[in-house]
Biopython code that builds the backbone (N, CA, C, O; Angstrom):
import numpy as np
from Bio.PDB.StructureBuilder import StructureBuilder

atoms = [
    (1, "MET", "N", (5.931, -2.745, 13.891)),
    (1, "MET", "CA", (4.848, -1.857, 14.271)),
    (1, "MET", "C", (4.950, -0.547, 13.492)),
    (1, "MET", "O", (6.000, 0.096, 13.464)),
    (2, "ARG", "N", (3.860, -0.173, 12.872)),
    (2, "ARG", "CA", (3.823, 1.073, 12.099)),
    (2, "ARG", "C", (3.535, 2.263, 13.012)),
    (2, "ARG", "O", (2.664, 2.177, 13.878)),
    (3, "PRO", "N", (4.249, 3.361, 12.831)),
    (3, "PRO", "CA", (3.993, 4.565, 13.633)),
    (3, "PRO", "C", (2.618, 5.147, 13.313)),
    (3, "PRO", "O", (2.194, 5.194, 12.159)),
    (4, "ARG", "N", (1.945, 5.582, 14.356)),
    (4, "ARG", "CA", (0.640, 6.233, 14.213)),
    (4, "ARG", "C", (0.645, 7.522, 15.016)),
    (4, "ARG", "O", (1.326, 7.641, 16.035)),
    (5, "ALA", "N", (-0.130, 8.478, 14.535)),
    (5, "ALA", "CA", (-0.242, 9.748, 15.253)),
    (5, "ALA", "C", (-1.634, 10.318, 15.022)),
    (5, "ALA", "O", (-2.292, 10.015, 14.027)),
    (6, "ARG", "N", (-2.065, 11.152, 15.965)),
    (6, "ARG", "CA", (-3.357, 11.822, 15.835)),
    (6, "ARG", "C", (-3.186, 13.283, 16.232)),
    (6, "ARG", "O", (-2.548, 13.609, 17.233)),
    (7, "ILE", "N", (-3.775, 14.147, 15.417)),
    (7, "ILE", "CA", (-3.819, 15.574, 15.708)),
    (7, "ILE", "C", (-5.286, 15.945, 15.817)),
    (7, "ILE", "O", (-6.080, 15.606, 14.940)),
    (8, "GLU", "N", (-5.653, 16.639, 16.886)),
    (8, "GLU", "CA", (-7.017, 17.134, 17.037)),
    (8, "GLU", "C", (-6.947, 18.645, 17.199)),
    (8, "GLU", "O", (-6.195, 19.171, 18.019)),
    (9, "VAL", "N", (-7.759, 19.329, 16.387)),
    (9, "VAL", "CA", (-7.766, 20.787, 16.398)),
    (9, "VAL", "C", (-9.193, 21.267, 16.626)),
    (9, "VAL", "O", (-10.108, 20.886, 15.897)),
    (10, "GLU", "N", (-9.375, 22.099, 17.635)),
    (10, "GLU", "CA", (-10.678, 22.711, 17.906)),
    (10, "GLU", "C", (-10.686, 24.077, 17.233)),
    (10, "GLU", "O", (-9.866, 24.937, 17.554)),
    (11, "VAL", "N", (-11.605, 24.274, 16.309)),
    (11, "VAL", "CA", (-11.623, 25.494, 15.508)),
    (11, "VAL", "C", (-12.587, 26.539, 16.068)),
    (11, "VAL", "O", (-12.312, 27.733, 15.953)),
    (12, "CYS", "N", (-13.691, 26.138, 16.663)),
    (12, "CYS", "CA", (-14.680, 27.029, 17.296)),
    (12, "CYS", "C", (-15.499, 27.845, 16.304)),
    (12, "CYS", "O", (-16.128, 28.830, 16.692)),
    (13, "ASP", "N", (-15.505, 27.463, 15.052)),
    (13, "ASP", "CA", (-16.312, 28.142, 14.039)),
    (13, "ASP", "C", (-16.667, 27.108, 12.978)),
    (13, "ASP", "O", (-15.784, 26.565, 12.315)),
    (14, "GLU", "N", (-17.951, 26.839, 12.819)),
    (14, "GLU", "CA", (-18.399, 25.764, 11.929)),
    (14, "GLU", "C", (-18.006, 26.022, 10.471)),
    (14, "GLU", "O", (-17.615, 25.090, 9.767)),
    (15, "THR", "N", (-18.102, 27.256, 10.016)),
    (15, "THR", "CA", (-17.760, 27.570, 8.627)),
    (15, "THR", "C", (-16.275, 27.337, 8.357)),
    (15, "THR", "O", (-15.911, 26.743, 7.342)),
    (16, "LYS", "N", (-15.425, 27.803, 9.264)),
    (16, "LYS", "CA", (-13.980, 27.594, 9.107)),
    (16, "LYS", "C", (-13.627, 26.114, 9.244)),
    (16, "LYS", "O", (-12.756, 25.611, 8.535)),
    (17, "THR", "N", (-14.301, 25.428, 10.150)),
    (17, "THR", "CA", (-14.047, 23.998, 10.317)),
    (17, "THR", "C", (-14.319, 23.267, 9.007)),
    (17, "THR", "O", (-13.528, 22.428, 8.576)),
    (18, "LYS", "N", (-15.442, 23.595, 8.382)),
    (18, "LYS", "CA", (-15.802, 22.936, 7.126)),
    (18, "LYS", "C", (-14.772, 23.232, 6.036)),
    (18, "LYS", "O", (-14.367, 22.327, 5.306)),
    (19, "ALA", "N", (-14.350, 24.485, 5.922)),
    (19, "ALA", "CA", (-13.363, 24.863, 4.902)),
    (19, "ALA", "C", (-12.036, 24.142, 5.126)),
    (19, "ALA", "O", (-11.442, 23.624, 4.180)),
    (20, "LEU", "N", (-11.573, 24.108, 6.366)),
    (20, "LEU", "CA", (-10.319, 23.423, 6.685)),
    (20, "LEU", "C", (-10.435, 21.923, 6.415)),
    (20, "LEU", "O", (-9.532, 21.309, 5.846)),
    (21, "TYR", "N", (-11.545, 21.353, 6.827)),
    (21, "TYR", "CA", (-11.766, 19.917, 6.633)),
    (21, "TYR", "C", (-11.738, 19.554, 5.151)),
    (21, "TYR", "O", (-11.066, 18.600, 4.759)),
    (22, "GLU", "N", (-12.455, 20.303, 4.335)),
    (22, "GLU", "CA", (-12.526, 19.980, 2.910)),
    (22, "GLU", "C", (-11.161, 20.098, 2.228)),
    (22, "GLU", "O", (-10.834, 19.291, 1.358)),
    (23, "ALA", "N", (-10.374, 21.086, 2.614)),
    (23, "ALA", "CA", (-9.042, 21.234, 2.030)),
    (23, "ALA", "C", (-8.117, 20.093, 2.483)),
    (23, "ALA", "O", (-7.362, 19.547, 1.678)),
    (24, "LEU", "N", (-8.179, 19.743, 3.754)),
    (24, "LEU", "CA", (-7.354, 18.644, 4.259)),
    (24, "LEU", "C", (-7.787, 17.299, 3.666)),
    (24, "LEU", "O", (-6.960, 16.412, 3.457)),
    (25, "LEU", "N", (-9.078, 17.158, 3.401)),
    (25, "LEU", "CA", (-9.589, 15.929, 2.814)),
    (25, "LEU", "C", (-9.007, 15.709, 1.416)),
    (25, "LEU", "O", (-8.697, 14.578, 1.041)),
    (26, "VAL", "N", (-8.863, 16.777, 0.657)),
    (26, "VAL", "CA", (-8.246, 16.681, -0.671)),
    (26, "VAL", "C", (-6.808, 16.187, -0.541)),
    (26, "VAL", "O", (-6.375, 15.323, -1.303)),
    (27, "GLU", "N", (-6.073, 16.729, 0.419)),
    (27, "GLU", "CA", (-4.681, 16.310, 0.649)),
    (27, "GLU", "C", (-4.618, 14.839, 1.052)),
    (27, "GLU", "O", (-3.768, 14.090, 0.570)),
    (28, "ALA", "N", (-5.525, 14.433, 1.937)),
    (28, "ALA", "CA", (-5.535, 13.042, 2.398)),
    (28, "ALA", "C", (-5.902, 12.078, 1.271)),
    (28, "ALA", "O", (-5.416, 10.948, 1.230)),
    (29, "SER", "N", (-6.754, 12.528, 0.365)),
    (29, "SER", "CA", (-7.198, 11.676, -0.749)),
    (29, "SER", "C", (-6.167, 11.571, -1.862)),
    (29, "SER", "O", (-6.196, 10.626, -2.650)),
    (30, "ASN", "N", (-5.255, 12.536, -1.931)),
    (30, "ASN", "CA", (-4.257, 12.582, -3.002)),
    (30, "ASN", "C", (-2.857, 12.809, -2.435)),
    (30, "ASN", "O", (-2.248, 13.845, -2.701)),
    (31, "PRO", "N", (-2.342, 11.866, -1.666)),
    (31, "PRO", "CA", (-1.019, 12.076, -1.061)),
    (31, "PRO", "C", (0.086, 12.085, -2.115)),
    (31, "PRO", "O", (-0.019, 11.403, -3.134)),
    (32, "PRO", "N", (1.145, 12.860, -1.869)),
    (32, "PRO", "CA", (2.240, 12.921, -2.838)),
    (32, "PRO", "C", (2.945, 11.572, -3.003)),
    (32, "PRO", "O", (3.398, 11.241, -4.099)),
    (33, "ASP", "N", (3.040, 10.794, -1.924)),
    (33, "ASP", "CA", (3.701, 9.483, -1.996)),
    (33, "ASP", "C", (2.929, 8.488, -1.130)),
    (33, "ASP", "O", (3.228, 8.336, 0.054)),
    (34, "PRO", "N", (1.928, 7.804, -1.719)),
    (34, "PRO", "CA", (1.083, 6.898, -0.943)),
    (34, "PRO", "C", (1.834, 5.724, -0.304)),
    (34, "PRO", "O", (1.305, 5.069, 0.593)),
    (35, "THR", "N", (3.056, 5.455, -0.758)),
    (35, "THR", "CA", (3.804, 4.341, -0.175)),
    (35, "THR", "C", (4.323, 4.667, 1.220)),
    (35, "THR", "O", (4.698, 3.766, 1.971)),
    (36, "ARG", "N", (4.346, 5.965, 1.573)),
    (36, "ARG", "CA", (4.870, 6.364, 2.890)),
    (36, "ARG", "C", (3.861, 6.150, 4.009)),
    (36, "ARG", "O", (4.238, 6.043, 5.176)),
    (37, "GLY", "N", (2.577, 6.088, 3.656)),
    (37, "GLY", "CA", (1.544, 5.906, 4.665)),
    (37, "GLY", "C", (0.267, 6.583, 4.232)),
    (37, "GLY", "O", (0.126, 7.007, 3.084)),
    (38, "GLU", "N", (-0.648, 6.679, 5.152)),
    (38, "GLU", "CA", (-1.911, 7.335, 4.814)),
    (38, "GLU", "C", (-2.328, 8.303, 5.909)),
    (38, "GLU", "O", (-1.943, 8.187, 7.072)),
    (39, "MET", "N", (-3.136, 9.263, 5.475)),
    (39, "MET", "CA", (-3.664, 10.271, 6.371)),
    (39, "MET", "C", (-5.183, 10.245, 6.227)),
    (39, "MET", "O", (-5.710, 10.264, 5.115)),
    (40, "ARG", "N", (-5.872, 10.202, 7.350)),
    (40, "ARG", "CA", (-7.331, 10.263, 7.346)),
    (40, "ARG", "C", (-7.753, 11.528, 8.078)),
    (40, "ARG", "O", (-7.147, 11.921, 9.075)),
    (41, "VAL", "N", (-8.806, 12.159, 7.560)),
    (41, "VAL", "CA", (-9.304, 13.397, 8.152)),
    (41, "VAL", "C", (-10.776, 13.204, 8.501)),
    (41, "VAL", "O", (-11.549, 12.636, 7.729)),
    (42, "GLU", "N", (-11.137, 13.688, 9.674)),
    (42, "GLU", "CA", (-12.514, 13.562, 10.142)),
    (42, "GLU", "C", (-12.951, 14.894, 10.729)),
    (42, "GLU", "O", (-12.140, 15.622, 11.301)),
    (43, "LYS", "N", (-14.225, 15.212, 10.590)),
    (43, "LYS", "CA", (-14.766, 16.446, 11.168)),
    (43, "LYS", "C", (-15.867, 16.075, 12.150)),
    (43, "LYS", "O", (-16.786, 15.326, 11.818)),
    (44, "ARG", "N", (-15.763, 16.604, 13.351)),
    (44, "ARG", "CA", (-16.803, 16.427, 14.378)),
    (44, "ARG", "C", (-17.170, 17.804, 14.909)),
    (44, "ARG", "O", (-16.453, 18.388, 15.721)),
    (45, "GLU", "N", (-18.302, 18.309, 14.432)),
    (45, "GLU", "CA", (-18.763, 19.653, 14.773)),
    (45, "GLU", "C", (-17.670, 20.671, 14.446)),
    (45, "GLU", "O", (-17.401, 20.913, 13.269)),
    (46, "THR", "N", (-17.034, 21.273, 15.452)),
    (46, "THR", "CA", (-15.981, 22.261, 15.179)),
    (46, "THR", "C", (-14.587, 21.704, 15.460)),
    (46, "THR", "O", (-13.649, 22.462, 15.705)),
    (47, "ARG", "N", (-14.456, 20.394, 15.425)),
    (47, "ARG", "CA", (-13.176, 19.740, 15.670)),
    (47, "ARG", "C", (-12.737, 18.998, 14.414)),
    (47, "ARG", "O", (-13.539, 18.328, 13.763)),
    (48, "ILE", "N", (-11.457, 19.125, 14.082)),
    (48, "ILE", "CA", (-10.865, 18.382, 12.974)),
    (48, "ILE", "C", (-9.889, 17.372, 13.568)),
    (48, "ILE", "O", (-9.076, 17.705, 14.430)),
    (49, "ILE", "N", (-9.984, 16.145, 13.097)),
    (49, "ILE", "CA", (-9.111, 15.077, 13.573)),
    (49, "ILE", "C", (-8.323, 14.531, 12.385)),
    (49, "ILE", "O", (-8.901, 14.124, 11.377)),
    (50, "ILE", "N", (-7.015, 14.529, 12.515)),
    (50, "ILE", "CA", (-6.127, 14.003, 11.476)),
    (50, "ILE", "C", (-5.412, 12.790, 12.055)),
    (50, "ILE", "O", (-4.702, 12.894, 13.056)),
    (51, "ASP", "N", (-5.605, 11.642, 11.418)),
    (51, "ASP", "CA", (-4.920, 10.415, 11.820)),
    (51, "ASP", "C", (-3.895, 10.047, 10.762)),
    (51, "ASP", "O", (-4.190, 10.055, 9.566)),
    (52, "VAL", "N", (-2.695, 9.726, 11.206)),
    (52, "VAL", "CA", (-1.612, 9.331, 10.312)),
    (52, "VAL", "C", (-1.184, 7.911, 10.668)),
    (52, "VAL", "O", (-0.976, 7.587, 11.837)),
    (53, "ASP", "N", (-1.059, 7.085, 9.659)),
    (53, "ASP", "CA", (-0.554, 5.718, 9.797)),
    (53, "ASP", "C", (0.563, 5.586, 8.766)),
    (53, "ASP", "O", (0.300, 5.540, 7.565)),
    (54, "ALA", "N", (1.809, 5.525, 9.234)),
    (54, "ALA", "CA", (2.960, 5.599, 8.329)),
    (54, "ALA", "C", (3.771, 4.306, 8.343)),
    (54, "ALA", "O", (3.651, 3.485, 9.252)),
    (55, "ARG", "N", (4.597, 4.150, 7.313)),
    (55, "ARG", "CA", (5.419, 2.928, 7.218)),
    (55, "ARG", "C", (6.632, 2.975, 8.142)),
    (55, "ARG", "O", (7.144, 1.934, 8.552)),
    (56, "ASP", "N", (7.100, 4.211, 8.477)),
    (56, "ASP", "CA", (8.238, 4.363, 9.380)),
    (56, "ASP", "C", (8.178, 5.759, 10.005)),
    (56, "ASP", "O", (7.329, 6.570, 9.636)),
    (57, "TYR", "N", (9.069, 6.033, 10.940)),
    (57, "TYR", "CA", (9.023, 7.311, 11.662)),
    (57, "TYR", "C", (9.324, 8.513, 10.772)),
    (57, "TYR", "O", (8.742, 9.583, 10.951)),
    (58, "SER", "N", (10.210, 8.342, 9.835)),
    (58, "SER", "CA", (10.507, 9.430, 8.902)),
    (58, "SER", "C", (9.268, 9.782, 8.075)),
    (58, "SER", "O", (8.979, 10.957, 7.851)),
    (59, "SER", "N", (8.552, 8.773, 7.632)),
    (59, "SER", "CA", (7.329, 8.992, 6.861)),
    (59, "SER", "C", (6.251, 9.629, 7.730)),
    (59, "SER", "O", (5.517, 10.505, 7.272)),
    (60, "ALA", "N", (6.155, 9.192, 8.983)),
    (60, "ALA", "CA", (5.173, 9.782, 9.906)),
    (60, "ALA", "C", (5.455, 11.263, 10.097)),
    (60, "ALA", "O", (4.539, 12.085, 10.072)),
    (61, "ARG", "N", (6.722, 11.600, 10.287)),
    (61, "ARG", "CA", (7.107, 13.004, 10.455)),
    (61, "ARG", "C", (6.769, 13.818, 9.216)),
    (61, "ARG", "O", (6.263, 14.935, 9.326)),
    (62, "ALA", "N", (7.042, 13.272, 8.046)),
    (62, "ALA", "CA", (6.744, 13.978, 6.794)),
    (62, "ALA", "C", (5.241, 14.203, 6.637)),
    (62, "ALA", "O", (4.813, 15.293, 6.256)),
    (63, "LEU", "N", (4.446, 13.186, 6.926)),
    (63, "LEU", "CA", (2.989, 13.322, 6.817)),
    (63, "LEU", "C", (2.442, 14.320, 7.832)),
    (63, "LEU", "O", (1.565, 15.120, 7.506)),
    (64, "LEU", "N", (2.952, 14.275, 9.052)),
    (64, "LEU", "CA", (2.509, 15.229, 10.070)),
    (64, "LEU", "C", (2.915, 16.652, 9.708)),
    (64, "LEU", "O", (2.117, 17.580, 9.842)),
    (65, "ASN", "N", (4.148, 16.828, 9.251)),
    (65, "ASN", "CA", (4.599, 18.158, 8.845)),
    (65, "ASN", "C", (3.761, 18.702, 7.699)),
    (65, "ASN", "O", (3.388, 19.875, 7.705)),
    (66, "ALA", "N", (3.464, 17.866, 6.722)),
    (66, "ALA", "CA", (2.644, 18.306, 5.591)),
    (66, "ALA", "C", (1.254, 18.712, 6.077)),
    (66, "ALA", "O", (0.722, 19.737, 5.651)),
    (67, "SER", "N", (0.670, 17.918, 6.960)),
    (67, "SER", "CA", (-0.666, 18.211, 7.489)),
    (67, "SER", "C", (-0.678, 19.518, 8.270)),
    (67, "SER", "O", (-1.553, 20.360, 8.071)),
    (68, "LEU", "N", (0.295, 19.684, 9.157)),
    (68, "LEU", "CA", (0.342, 20.885, 9.995)),
    (68, "LEU", "C", (0.665, 22.138, 9.189)),
    (68, "LEU", "O", (0.126, 23.212, 9.457)),
    (69, "THR", "N", (1.544, 21.999, 8.204)),
    (69, "THR", "CA", (1.873, 23.143, 7.355)),
    (69, "THR", "C", (0.648, 23.582, 6.552)),
    (69, "THR", "O", (0.356, 24.774, 6.455)),
    (70, "LEU", "N", (-0.060, 22.619, 5.981)),
    (70, "LEU", "CA", (-1.271, 22.948, 5.229)),
    (70, "LEU", "C", (-2.314, 23.565, 6.147)),
    (70, "LEU", "O", (-2.944, 24.557, 5.782)),
    (71, "LEU", "N", (-2.505, 23.000, 7.322)),
    (71, "LEU", "CA", (-3.480, 23.524, 8.270)),
    (71, "LEU", "C", (-3.138, 24.965, 8.657)),
    (71, "LEU", "O", (-4.024, 25.818, 8.691)),
    (72, "ALA", "N", (-1.879, 25.243, 8.945)),
    (72, "ALA", "CA", (-1.455, 26.599, 9.325)),
    (72, "ALA", "C", (-1.646, 27.578, 8.167)),
    (72, "ALA", "O", (-2.095, 28.706, 8.374)),
    (73, "THR", "N", (-1.309, 27.154, 6.963)),
    (73, "THR", "CA", (-1.461, 28.012, 5.790)),
    (73, "THR", "C", (-2.932, 28.327, 5.540)),
    (73, "THR", "O", (-3.292, 29.475, 5.278)),
    (74, "LEU", "N", (-3.766, 27.319, 5.622)),
    (74, "LEU", "CA", (-5.203, 27.525, 5.434)),
    (74, "LEU", "C", (-5.767, 28.441, 6.506)),
    (74, "LEU", "O", (-6.578, 29.320, 6.213)),
    (75, "TRP", "N", (-5.340, 28.238, 7.755)),
    (75, "TRP", "CA", (-5.829, 29.073, 8.849)),
    (75, "TRP", "C", (-5.424, 30.532, 8.628)),
    (75, "TRP", "O", (-6.243, 31.434, 8.802)),
    (76, "ASP", "N", (-4.175, 30.765, 8.247)),
    (76, "ASP", "CA", (-3.716, 32.136, 7.979)),
    (76, "ASP", "C", (-4.521, 32.767, 6.850)),
    (76, "ASP", "O", (-4.865, 33.948, 6.909)),
    (77, "THR", "N", (-4.818, 31.981, 5.826)),
    (77, "THR", "CA", (-5.602, 32.487, 4.699)),
    (77, "THR", "C", (-7.006, 32.874, 5.145)),
    (77, "THR", "O", (-7.496, 33.945, 4.789)),
    (78, "LEU", "N", (-7.653, 32.017, 5.915)),
    (78, "LEU", "CA", (-8.997, 32.323, 6.410)),
    (78, "LEU", "C", (-8.988, 33.573, 7.298)),
    (78, "LEU", "O", (-9.907, 34.389, 7.234)),
    (79, "ARG", "N", (-7.958, 33.716, 8.116)),
    (79, "ARG", "CA", (-7.847, 34.891, 8.988)),
    (79, "ARG", "C", (-7.689, 36.170, 8.159)),
    (79, "ARG", "O", (-8.292, 37.197, 8.471)),
    (80, "GLU", "N", (-6.875, 36.098, 7.104)),
    (80, "GLU", "CA", (-6.684, 37.252, 6.228)),
    (80, "GLU", "C", (-7.982, 37.627, 5.500)),
    (80, "GLU", "O", (-8.302, 38.806, 5.351)),
    (81, "VAL", "N", (-8.716, 36.616, 5.052)),
    (81, "VAL", "CA", (-9.996, 36.868, 4.382)),
    (81, "VAL", "C", (-10.962, 37.542, 5.345)),
    (81, "VAL", "O", (-11.638, 38.502, 4.976)),
    (82, "ASP", "N", (-11.032, 37.040, 6.586)),
    (82, "ASP", "CA", (-11.895, 37.659, 7.594)),
    (82, "ASP", "C", (-11.519, 39.114, 7.821)),
    (82, "ASP", "O", (-12.394, 39.980, 7.857)),
    (83, "ALA", "N", (-10.232, 39.394, 7.976)),
    (83, "ALA", "CA", (-9.773, 40.766, 8.209)),
    (83, "ALA", "C", (-10.114, 41.660, 7.027)),
    (83, "ALA", "O", (-10.514, 42.810, 7.210)),
    (84, "SER", "N", (-9.956, 41.139, 5.821)),
    (84, "SER", "CA", (-10.262, 41.912, 4.618)),
    (84, "SER", "C", (-11.755, 42.228, 4.528)),
    (84, "SER", "O", (-12.144, 43.345, 4.186)),
    (85, "VAL", "N", (-12.574, 41.246, 4.835)),
    (85, "VAL", "CA", (-14.028, 41.449, 4.790)),
    (85, "VAL", "C", (-14.446, 42.458, 5.855)),
    (85, "VAL", "O", (-15.274, 43.327, 5.584)),
    (86, "GLN", "N", (-13.891, 42.358, 7.054)),
    (86, "GLN", "CA", (-14.226, 43.314, 8.109)),
    (86, "GLN", "C", (-13.818, 44.724, 7.736)),
    (86, "GLN", "O", (-14.556, 45.676, 7.987)),
    (87, "LYS", "N", (-12.633, 44.862, 7.133)),
    (87, "LYS", "CA", (-12.147, 46.173, 6.704)),
    (87, "LYS", "C", (-13.057, 46.743, 5.622)),
    (87, "LYS", "O", (-13.377, 47.932, 5.635)),
    (88, "GLU", "N", (-13.467, 45.906, 4.698)),
    (88, "GLU", "CA", (-14.349, 46.334, 3.609)),
    (88, "GLU", "C", (-15.716, 46.768, 4.153)),
    (88, "GLU", "O", (-16.300, 47.740, 3.675)),
    (89, "ASN", "N", (-16.214, 46.048, 5.144)),
    (89, "ASN", "CA", (-17.515, 46.377, 5.726)),
    (89, "ASN", "C", (-17.491, 47.689, 6.498)),
    (89, "ASN", "O", (-18.525, 48.343, 6.635)),
    (90, "ARG", "N", (-16.328, 48.080, 7.002)),
    (90, "ARG", "CA", (-16.205, 49.346, 7.737)),
    (90, "ARG", "C", (-16.116, 50.539, 6.794)),
    (90, "ARG", "O", (-16.371, 51.676, 7.192)),
    (91, "SER", "N", (-15.753, 50.275, 5.544)),
    (91, "SER", "CA", (-15.568, 51.385, 4.581)),
    (91, "SER", "C", (-16.882, 51.863, 4.024)),
    (91, "SER", "O", (-16.908, 52.783, 3.207)),
]
sb = StructureBuilder()
sb.init_structure("model")
sb.init_model(0)
sb.init_chain("A")
sb.init_seg("    ")
for serial, (resi, resn, name, xyz) in enumerate(atoms, 1):
    if name == "N":
        sb.init_residue(resn, " ", resi, " ")
    sb.init_atom(name, np.array(xyz, "f"), 0.0, 1.0, " ", f" {name:<3s}", serial, name[0])
structure = sb.get_structure()
């Protein structure tokens, strides 16, 4: 039996959801090691769904860690851009 996992993230902003989805889709389409498993990304309104199907538990953990790390990095970047734009608009 192959390990499977699902991550669902509610973003609450359609623009950010789209940006996160498109970046994660690139990662899912071009995995560093396709032999370890696959990652599928889906967008439903303001929700992002990441499904992982891996060859073993170590591979599942690696795919999940890569997905979550990328998601966190992208989220931090979007937050910084928002803060910068708000600061610029106040000036």
